[in-house]
C-alpha positions in Angstrom: 49.9 34.8 154.8 49.5 35.8 158.5 52.0 37.9 160.5 53.0 34.8 162.6 53.8 32.9 159.4 55.6 35.7 157.6 59.1 37.0 157.8 57.8 40.1 159.4 55.2 42.9 159.2 56.2 45.9 157.0 54.3 49.2 156.9 54.8 51.0 153.6 54.0 54.7 153.6 53.8 56.5 150.3 51.3 58.9 148.6 51.7 57.2 145.2 49.3 54.4 144.5 51.6 53.0 141.9 54.5 52.9 144.3 52.4 51.2 147.0 51.3 48.6 144.6 54.8 47.8 143.4 56.3 47.6 146.9 53.3 45.6 148.2 53.7 43.0 145.5 57.5 42.7 145.9 57.4 42.4 149.7 54.5 40.0 149.8 56.3 37.9 147.2 59.3 37.9 149.4 57.3 36.5 152.4 56.4 39.6 154.3 53.0 40.8 155.6 52.3 44.3 154.3 50.2 47.2 155.5 50.0 50.4 153.5 49.3 54.1 154.3 49.2 57.2 152.1 50.4 59.8 154.5 52.0 60.2 157.9 48.7 60.5 159.8 47.5 57.2 158.4 50.8 55.6 159.2 50.6 56.6 162.8 47.0 55.3 163.1 47.9 51.9 161.5 51.1 51.5 163.6 49.2 52.2 166.7 46.8 49.3 166.0 49.2 46.8 164.4 52.8 47.5 165.5 55.0 46.8 162.4 58.4 45.2 162.5 59.8 47.9 160.1 58.5 50.9 158.3 59.3 52.1 154.7 58.5 55.8 154.8 58.2 58.2 151.9 59.8 61.5 152.9 57.5 64.0 151.1 53.7 63.4 151.5 50.6 65.6 152.1 49.0 66.2 155.5 52.0 64.9 157.5 55.4 64.2 155.8 57.7 61.3 156.6 60.0 63.3 158.8 57.2 64.5 161.2 55.6 61.0 161.2 59.0 59.4 162.1 59.5 61.9 165.0 56.0 61.1 166.3 56.7 57.4 166.1 59.9 57.8 168.1 58.0 59.6 170.9 55.8 56.5 171.3 57.5 54.2 173.8 55.8 51.2 172.2 56.9 52.0 168.7 60.2 53.8 169.2 62.3 50.7 168.5 60.6 50.1 165.1 63.3 50.9 162.4 62.2 53.5 159.8 63.8 53.4 156.4 63.2 56.6 154.3 62.4 56.3 150.6 63.2 59.6 148.9 64.0 61.3 145.7 65.8 63.9 147.7 69.6 63.5 147.4 70.9 66.6 149.1 72.9 65.8 152.2 70.8 68.0 154.4 67.7 66.0 153.5 69.5 62.8 154.3 70.6 64.2 157.6 67.1 65.5 158.3 65.8 61.9 157.9 68.4 60.4 160.2 67.9 63.2 162.8 64.1 62.4 162.7 65.0 58.9 163.8 65.4 57.0 160.6 68.0 54.2 160.4 68.6 54.3 156.6 67.3 55.8 153.4 66.8 54.5 149.8 66.8 56.7 146.8 63.9 56.7 144.4 63.2 55.2 142.0 63.5 52.2 144.4 65.6 49.3 143.3 63.6 46.3 144.6 66.6 44.0 145.2 68.4 46.7 147.2 65.2 47.4 149.2 64.6 43.7 150.1 68.3 43.4 151.2 68.0 46.5 153.5 64.7 45.4 154.9 66.3 42.0 155.9 69.4 43.6 157.5 67.4 46.2 159.5 64.9 43.6 160.7 67.7 41.3 161.9 69.4 44.2 163.7 66.1 45.3 165.3 65.4 41.8 166.5 68.9 41.4 168.0 68.5 44.7 169.8 65.1 43.7 171.2 66.5 40.4 172.4 69.3 42.2 174.2 66.9 44.5 175.9 64.7 41.6 177.0 67.7 39.8 178.4 68.7 42.9 180.4 65.2 43.1 181.8 65.2 39.4 182.8 68.4 39.7 184.8 67.1 42.8 186.7 69.6 45.1 185.1 69.6 48.9 185.9 70.4 49.8 182.3 69.3 52.5 179.9 70.5 54.0 176.6 70.6 57.6 175.6 71.5 59.7 172.6 74.3 62.3 172.3 71.9 64.9 173.8 71.3 62.8 176.9 67.8 61.9 176.0 66.7 58.4 177.1 66.2 56.2 174.1 65.1 53.2 176.1 65.5 51.8 179.6 64.8 48.6 181.5 61.8 48.6 183.9 64.2 48.4 186.9 66.1 51.5 185.8 62.9 53.5 185.3 61.6 52.4 188.8 64.9 53.4 190.5 65.1 56.8 188.9 61.4 57.5 189.7 61.9 56.5 193.3 65.1 58.6 193.7 63.5 61.9 192.9 60.6 64.0 194.2 60.4 65.7 190.8 58.3 63.6 188.5 59.9 65.3 185.5 63.5 64.9 186.6 64.2 62.1 184.1 63.2 64.4 181.2 64.2 67.8 182.6 67.5 67.3 184.5 69.0 63.9 183.5 69.5 64.8 179.8 71.4 68.0 180.5 73.7 66.3 183.0 74.4 63.4 180.7 74.9 65.6 177.6 77.5 67.8 179.4 79.3 64.7 180.6 79.3 63.1 177.1 80.6 66.3 175.6 83.9 65.6 177.4 84.3 62.1 175.8 84.3 60.0 178.9 86.1 56.7 178.7 84.3 53.4 178.9 83.4 52.3 182.4 83.8 55.9 183.8 81.0 57.2 186.0 79.0 60.4 186.5 77.5 61.3 189.9 73.9 62.4 189.3 72.6 65.6 190.9 69.1 66.6 192.1 68.1 63.2 193.6 67.2 62.2 197.1 69.7 59.3 197.1 73.2 58.8 195.7 73.2 57.5 192.1 75.8 57.3 189.4 75.6 56.4 185.8 78.4 54.1 184.4 79.2 54.2 180.7 79.2 50.6 179.3 79.8 51.5 175.7 78.2 52.4 172.4 76.0 49.6 171.0 75.2 51.7 167.9 76.2 55.0 166.3 74.7 57.9 168.4 73.6 55.6 171.2 75.3 55.3 174.6 74.6 52.3 176.9 74.5 53.3 180.6 74.1 51.4 183.9 72.8 52.9 187.1 75.0 52.4 190.1 73.4 52.9 193.5 75.2 53.7 196.8 74.8 50.2 198.2 76.5 48.6 195.2 79.3 51.2 195.0 80.1 50.9 198.7 80.0 47.1 198.6 82.3 46.9 195.6 84.7 49.4 197.2 84.8 47.3 200.3 85.5 44.1 198.4 88.2 45.7 196.3 90.0 47.0 199.4 89.6 43.9 201.6 90.8 41.4 198.9 93.0 43.6 196.9 90.9 43.2 193.7 91.0 45.2 190.5 87.9 47.3 189.6 86.6 44.7 187.2 87.3 41.8 189.7 85.3 43.6 192.4 82.4 44.1 189.9 82.4 40.4 189.0 82.6 39.3 192.6 79.8 41.6 193.6 77.5 40.0 191.0 78.6 36.5 191.9 77.5 37.3 195.5 74.1 38.3 194.1 73.7 34.8 192.5 74.2 35.8 188.9 75.6 33.3 186.4 78.5 34.1 184.1 76.1 34.8 181.2 74.1 37.2 183.3 77.2 38.9 184.6 78.4 39.3 181.1 75.2 41.0 180.1 75.3 43.3 183.0 79.0 44.3 182.5 79.1 44.1 178.7 81.6 41.3 178.4 81.5 37.7 177.3 81.0 34.8 179.8 84.5 33.7 179.0 85.9 37.1 180.0 83.9 36.8 183.2 85.5 33.5 183.9 89.0 34.9 183.3 88.3 37.6 185.9 87.1 34.9 188.4 90.4 33.0 188.3 92.4 35.7 190.1 89.4 36.4 192.4 89.5 32.7 193.6 93.2 33.0 194.3 92.9 36.2 196.2 90.0 34.9 198.3 91.8 31.5 198.7 88.8 29.6 197.4 88.2 27.1 194.7 84.8 27.8 193.3 82.1 30.5 192.9 79.9 29.1 195.7 82.6 29.5 198.3 83.6 32.8 196.8 80.1 34.1 197.2 79.9 32.8 200.8 83.2 34.6 201.7 82.0 37.7 200.0 78.6 37.8 201.8 80.2 37.0 205.2 82.6 40.0 204.7 79.8 42.4 203.6 77.5 41.3 206.5 80.3 42.0 209.0 81.0 45.5 207.8 
């Protein structure tokens, strides 16, 4: 069975030949394509050649254990999104925490119960695919979005966000040396959703806006440049709009659909439409085309 015909590609990492054989047989029988490795170093080599959809990782192995292998995988931008499920006989809470801190999404106690393992593989594959689809959608609408952890480290970002940050600083290492500390300090004060932080150390004004928490320990952010911030403030003042109404109108003026605006602002297309109703009234227009024209005329006359 090829990877394109299977339910997904699973990399199983375990130093026990018996365990590898049992897991391989079970996963292949369930419709997955399986690759196997006997230590962390082999796992990294195989993952680098054939990116798996999910990795089942033994915690304790020779040469390189599962914890170190997982950390190495998460440092690779092409593999960082692959979910890692630890298989371990370790039951102490500190060992479980160690696995999660290394980047694992879950753990299964040994001896492995095959029905439980197959159920968890299915759940984590579905979650990973939905996350990937959301990231692709954000890239397609040209969104300046990135996600970070509680320490301010960037977990992933759209191409547009990376480009803007790179062009806004003369320091090539700013994104890894200064951004995490600023975001970490801000998050330590538990900012409310949609609040913003003015970034320091850049050669142009930029803010990060907190959109929410798509998953535990992950914070979704959107970059806000000076042009957008000024334009939204102007629209808000001129037409007596709420903050959310000014955001929606700004993106309408950029030609975005309700679905695209919803992706940008983390709301449903229906909610976008509800915000547009009072916008139309305040602008004395009947549709989005006219609203966009009025908006653009006002901004161009500033």
